[in-house]
C-alpha positions in Angstrom: 18.3 6.1 5.1 17.2 2.7 3.9 15.3 2.2 0.7 11.5 2.0 0.7 10.0 -0.6 -1.6 6.3 -0.7 -2.6 5.1 -3.9 -4.3 1.7 -3.9 -6.1 0.3 -7.4 -5.4 -2.0 -9.2 -7.9 -5.6 -9.1 -6.7 -4.6 -7.5 -3.4 -2.7 -4.9 -1.4 0.3 -2.6 -1.7 3.1 -4.1 0.3 5.3 -1.4 1.8 8.8 -2.4 3.1 11.8 -0.6 4.5 12.1 2.8 6.1 8.8 4.6 5.9 6.2 6.6 7.8 2.5 6.6 7.1 0.5 9.7 8.1 -3.2 10.6 7.9 -4.6 13.7 6.1 -3.6 15.9 9.0 0.0 14.7 9.1 -0.4 12.5 12.2 1.6 9.4 12.0 0.1 5.9 12.4 1.7 3.9 15.2 3.1 1.0 13.3 4.3 -0.8 16.4 7.9 -1.2 15.1 6.8 -2.8 11.8 9.0 -2.4 8.7 6.5 -4.2 6.5 2.8 -3.4 6.1 0.1 -3.9 3.5 -2.1 -1.1 2.4 -5.7 -1.7 1.2 -6.4 -1.1 -2.5 -9.9 -2.6 -2.7 -11.7 -0.5 -0.1 -13.2 -3.5 1.7 -10.8 -3.6 4.7 -12.3 -3.0 8.1 -8.8 -1.8 9.1 -8.2 0.9 6.5 -5.8 2.1 5.4 -4.2 -1.3 6.2 -5.2 -4.6 4.4 -7.1 -7.2 6.4 -7.5 -9.7 3.5 -11.1 -8.7 2.7 -10.2 -8.4 -1.0 -10.0 -12.2 -1.5 -12.4 -13.1 -4.2 -13.7 -9.5 -4.6 -10.8 -7.6 -6.3 -9.3 -8.4 -9.7 -6.1 -6.7 -10.8 -3.0 -8.2 -12.5 0.0 -6.2 -11.4 2.2 -5.7 -14.4 4.6 -2.8 -14.5 4.3 -0.2 -17.3 5.7 3.2 -18.2 3.7 6.3 -17.4 3.3 9.0 -20.1 5.8 11.9 -19.9 5.3 14.3 -17.0 3.2 17.4 -17.9 5.0 20.7 -17.6 
């Protein structure tokens, strides 16, 4: 199985690349029409949710800088 990579873009979407499936809350798969790269909306403005349509431009501010999460709760 190929690796899936998710990139958090500055002021924008989550770019998903590789071998993946996206399903709705009922477990039904979205038809990705053979794509191996998609962008997922983070701002909530897209008319094509859960996919990004570029509506975030000028309306969503987030600098994507990686950080460590706190230890997992047990």
